[in-house]
C-alpha positions as CSV (number, residue, x, y, z in Angstrom):
1,M,8.0,40.3,-12.5
2,A,4.6,38.7,-12.7
3,N,2.2,39.7,-15.3
4,I,-0.6,41.8,-13.8
5,M,-3.9,42.0,-15.8
6,R,-7.3,43.2,-15.1
7,R,-9.9,40.6,-14.5
8,S,-12.8,42.6,-15.8
9,P,-13.1,46.1,-17.2
10,L,-16.3,46.6,-15.1
11,F,-14.7,45.8,-11.8
12,S,-11.4,47.0,-10.3
13,D,-10.2,43.6,-9.1
14,I,-6.6,42.9,-10.2
15,T,-5.4,39.3,-10.4
16,R,-1.9,37.8,-10.9
17,S,-1.5,35.6,-14.0
18,D,0.4,32.4,-13.7
19,P,1.1,30.9,-17.2
20,F,2.3,27.5,-15.7
21,Y,-0.8,27.0,-13.4
22,N,-2.1,23.9,-15.4
23,I,1.0,22.8,-17.2
24,E,-0.1,19.2,-17.2
25,D,-3.2,20.1,-19.2
26,W,-1.0,21.3,-22.0
27,F,0.6,17.9,-22.5
28,K,-2.7,16.0,-22.6
29,N,-3.7,16.9,-26.1
30,F,-0.2,16.4,-27.6
31,G,0.1,12.8,-26.8
32,M,2.8,13.6,-24.3
33,R,2.7,13.3,-20.5
34,P,5.1,14.7,-17.9
35,F,7.6,12.1,-16.5
36,S,5.9,12.2,-13.0
37,M,2.7,10.8,-14.5
38,E,4.6,7.8,-16.1
39,M,5.7,6.3,-12.8
40,E,3.5,3.9,-10.8
41,N,2.2,5.2,-7.5
42,A,3.9,4.0,-4.4
43,P,1.7,3.2,-1.5
44,T,1.1,6.2,0.8
45,I,0.4,6.0,4.5
46,K,-2.3,8.4,5.6
47,M,-3.2,8.1,9.3
48,D,-5.3,9.3,12.2
49,L,-4.0,9.3,15.7
50,T,-6.2,9.5,18.8
51,E,-5.4,9.3,22.5
52,N,-7.2,8.6,25.7
53,D,-5.9,8.2,29.3
54,T,-4.6,4.7,28.8
55,A,-3.7,4.2,25.1
56,Y,-3.1,5.7,21.6
57,T,-5.1,4.4,18.6
58,V,-3.6,4.7,15.2
59,R,-5.7,4.2,12.1
60,A,-3.5,4.1,9.0
61,E,-4.8,3.6,5.4
62,I,-2.4,1.6,3.3
63,P,-4.4,0.5,0.2
64,G,-3.1,-2.1,-2.2
65,V,-0.7,-3.7,0.2
66,K,-0.8,-7.3,1.5
67,K,-0.9,-8.0,5.2
68,E,2.5,-9.7,5.2
69,D,4.2,-6.7,3.6
70,V,3.2,-4.3,6.4
71,K,5.7,-3.9,9.3
72,V,5.3,-2.1,12.5
73,Q,8.1,-1.3,14.9
74,I,7.9,0.2,18.4
75,D,10.9,1.6,20.3
76,G,9.8,3.4,23.5
77,N,7.7,6.3,22.2
78,L,8.9,6.0,18.5
79,V,6.5,4.1,16.2
80,S,7.5,3.2,12.7
81,I,5.2,1.8,10.0
82,S,6.5,0.5,6.7
83,A,4.8,-1.1,3.7
84,E,6.0,-2.6,0.5
85,T,4.2,-3.5,-2.7
86,K,5.3,-5.5,-5.7
87,G,3.4,-6.2,-8.8
88,E,3.9,-7.8,-12.2
89,K,1.7,-7.7,-15.2
90,E,2.5,-9.7,-18.3
91,E,0.7,-9.8,-21.7
92,K,1.5,-12.7,-24.1
93,E,0.6,-13.2,-27.7
94,G,1.2,-16.9,-28.4
95,E,4.7,-17.7,-27.1
96,R,6.2,-14.2,-27.5
97,V,6.0,-11.7,-24.6
98,I,4.6,-8.5,-26.0
99,C,4.6,-6.4,-22.8
100,R,5.9,-6.9,-19.3
101,E,5.3,-4.2,-16.6
102,C,6.9,-4.6,-13.2
103,H,6.5,-2.2,-10.4
104,Q,7.7,-2.0,-6.8
105,G,7.1,0.6,-4.2
106,S,7.5,1.2,-0.6
107,A,6.3,3.7,2.0
108,Y,7.6,4.5,5.5
109,R,6.1,6.6,8.2
110,S,7.6,7.3,11.6
111,F,6.3,9.4,14.5
112,T,7.0,10.1,18.2
113,L,4.4,9.9,20.9
114,S,4.4,12.0,24.1
115,S,4.4,8.8,26.3
116,E,6.2,5.5,26.0
117,V,4.3,2.6,24.6
118,D,4.0,-0.8,26.4
119,E,5.2,-3.0,23.5
120,T,4.0,-6.2,25.2
121,K,0.4,-5.1,25.1
122,A,0.4,-3.4,21.7
123,E,-1.9,-4.8,19.0
124,A,-2.0,-4.4,15.3
125,K,-4.8,-5.5,12.9
126,Y,-4.8,-5.1,9.1
127,E,-8.0,-5.5,7.1
128,N,-9.2,-4.1,3.8
129,G,-6.2,-1.7,3.4
130,T,-6.6,-0.3,6.9
131,L,-4.1,-0.8,9.7
132,V,-5.4,-0.3,13.3
133,L,-2.8,-0.1,16.1
134,T,-3.7,0.0,19.7
135,L,-0.8,1.2,21.7
136,P,-1.2,1.2,25.5
137,K,0.8,3.7,27.4
138,K,3.4,2.5,29.9
139,S,2.2,3.0,33.5
140,G,4.4,4.5,36.1
141,K,5.6,7.6,34.1
142,T,3.1,10.3,34.5
143,A,3.6,14.0,33.7
144,K,3.7,16.2,36.8
145,R,2.1,19.6,36.6
146,I,4.1,22.4,38.2
147,E,2.5,25.5,39.5
148,V,3.8,28.7,38.1
149,K,4.5,31.3,40.8
């Protein structure tokens, strides 16, 4: 059962106490850090998707990734974006290697659109960590509205 304590003797607000709310703050002063903080951050793909009558526009933020490491695949109405990052940092003192830190990460995002994409007219531009996809809709397939009786 959760510990229930009064917030203030002057008011009747009751609040629930969570002893593990800021558990990471406990480790900061002891020279220890949780394991999750030790790992390098893999790239994340955050995106905005807009649509008009003729095309979809995807704006995806993939910071810290080179253009040649970003891959986009279109299969009908399924769009997949993947990114990979590799890094190596080496500190030398004379001829001895004192520290070598290598990291590698990858991210993958896939989503389905309501209309099929014309792969031949699709465009992708990557600049300053932002991928912009212009995905024209295939013509010929239109949704038909049916009247409810």
